N, C-alpha and C positions, 0 to 999 in steps of 0.2 A: 449445592445444585442451583440455587437461585442466582448465584454469582456467575455460573457458567452460562445460564440463559441470558443474563445481563450482557455478558460478553458477546453473545450472538446478536443481541439487539444493537450493540455498538457497531458490530461489523455490518449489519444490515443498513444502518444509517450511513456508514461510510460508503457502501456501494451506491445507495440511492443518491447521496449528495454528489459524489465524484462523477458518476455517469451523467447526472444532470448538468454538472459544471462544464463537462466537455462540450455539451450542446450550446452553452451560453458564452463561452470564452474560447480563446485559442487553446488547442490541445496541448501545445508546448507549455503555455502558461499554467494550465491546470496541472501538468506533470510537475513543474517546478514547485508549485504551492502544495501539491499533494505529497511531495517528498520531504516536507517539513515534519513529518511524523516523528522522527527521532528527537527533534527538539522538544516536542511535547512529551515524549516518553521520558526524556531526562528530567523534565520538570515534575511529571507525575510520579516518577520513581522516588524523587526527593521528598514529595509530599506524602505519598501512600506508604512507601517502605522505609521512610526516614533514611534513605541511602543516597547520599550526595554523590553524583557522578564525578569521577576524577577528571583532572585536566586533560588527560589523554583522550577521554571520550569526546570532549568538546573540540579538541584539535583535530582528531580523526574525523569527526562529523563535518567540520568546516571543510576539510580536504575533500571528503566524499561528495558533499553538496556542490562544491566548486567544480569537481569533475563532472557531475551530472549536468550542471549548467553549461559546461563546455560541450558536452555531447549533443545537447538539444539547442545549442546556440544557432546552428544553421537553420533549424526549423523555425526558430523565432525570427530570424532575418527574412526567411522565405515568406512568412505570413505577417510581415511587419505592417501590412496595409491597415485594414480595419481592426481597431482594438477590441478586445473582448469586453464584455460588460462587467461592471463592478460586482454585480450579483453573482455572476459565474465565478469570479475570482474568490469571493467570500465563501461560496459553496465548496470550492476545492480546498480552501484553507480549513474550513470547518470539518470537512471529510477527514483531513489528516488528524484532527483532534480526536475524532471518534475512533479512527484506526489505532491511534496511540492508546486510547482507553481499552480497546480490544486486546492489545498486546500486554498491557499492564495487568488487566484482569486475568488473562490466560496464565501469565507467569504466577500470579498469586494462587489461582485455583489448582494449577498443575501439581502443587505440593501434596494434594489430597485426592486428586482424580487422575485416572490413567487417560491416555490419549484418546482412545475410542469412546469412552464414556463422556469426556468433555466435548468432543466433536459432536456426538449425538445430541447432547443437550443444547450446545451452542447453535448448531445448524437448525434445530427445532425453533429456537428463539429467532433466528434470522428469517426463516421461512414465514413464521407467523407475522413478524414485523413488516416484511416486504409485502405480504398479502394485504395487510391492513392499509399500507401506504398506497398500493395499487388500487384497491377498492375505493379509498378516500379520494384519490385523484382521478378515478375513472379511467385508469390505464387498461387498455384491452388485453385480456389474457388468452385470447384465441384468435383464429383467423390468419395465422401466419403460414407461410409456405413450408413444405417439407424440408427444404434446404435450410431455412431459418431454424426449424426445430432441431435438426441434426447439429447445427452450429451451436445452439444453446445447450444441447446435451453434451457436446464435446467440451464446451467451456465449463459446464457444471462438474463433469467427471475429472477433467485434467487440471484446469486452472483453479478450480475451487476445491473440490473434494481431495484430489491428490496433493496439490500444493499446500493446502492449509492443514492437511493431516501431518505433513512433514514439518510445517511451521509450529504446530501445537506440540509435536514431539520435541522439537528443538527448544521450545520455551520451558520444557520440563528439565532441561539440562543447562540452559544458558539464561542469563538475565535479559530482560526486555531491551535494555540499553544496547547491548552487543548485537542482539538479534535484529533490532530495528535498523541499525546502520548496515548490517550485513545484507538486509533486503534491498539496499540501494544498488547492489550488484545487478539487479534486474534491468537497470538502465543501460549499462554497456552490453549486458546479455541480449537485450531486445535489439540494440543496434547491430549486434553480430548476427542474430537470427534473421534480421531484415536483409542483411547482405547475402546470406546463404540461401534464404527461401524466396525473397522478393527481388533479388538482384539490385537492391538499393546500394548506392556507393557509400563507402566508409571513408570519411575524410581523415586527414592527419590530426585535425583538432579533436575529432571523436575518439581516435585511438589514444591520443594523449589524455583526453578526459577520462577514458576507461582506466588507464594506468593510475591516474590520480585517485579515482574512486577506490580502486583496489588498495592503493597505498593508505587511504583513509581508513578502510576496513581493517587493514593490518595494524594500524596505530591503535584503534579502538580495542582490538583483540589482545593487545599487549597488556591490558588491565589484569 
């Protein structure tokens, strides 16, 4: 149980650091650095589980990361003016380390806890950690508009509760190495949704990058 709560703490720190990083550096740069999670998952799996990732993992990961870079390259060029701060870059990279810790912890605990129990303990750890962080930094917890509250509720129920319930379930059946690379599919998925919902143009480079990401995921899953 304590390990599940620790996983929630790792996840809370990931959220706090990455969302702060976006405010201090370019969003595209934060995305690139945040997507280094599979690299740290591979290293942690080697250390924690004594399970050395196969060559196919590193090859597939390299492909997937290259594809992600291709997808957000246009955003990098568009915001090539003022550079982001080094502190923001370091926060984004550190966030990916904590998210890797969350994935590895979840894989380990899921052998003895079911999805609902793990999520309950983990979310409790996340809520307590973020509350402490907000109080320590004097972040306001009230005074927001009704529109903002509804947006936060939607994010909590869909992006967090729903998505991470599915993620925890997956980690009960797949190793964190495969799962972490599979999560990179959110990059081309986001670009596709932006085209459908926000009418943002989808360039040929982004389409090619999406194909490369999927190819990298396929290579990793061949393990």
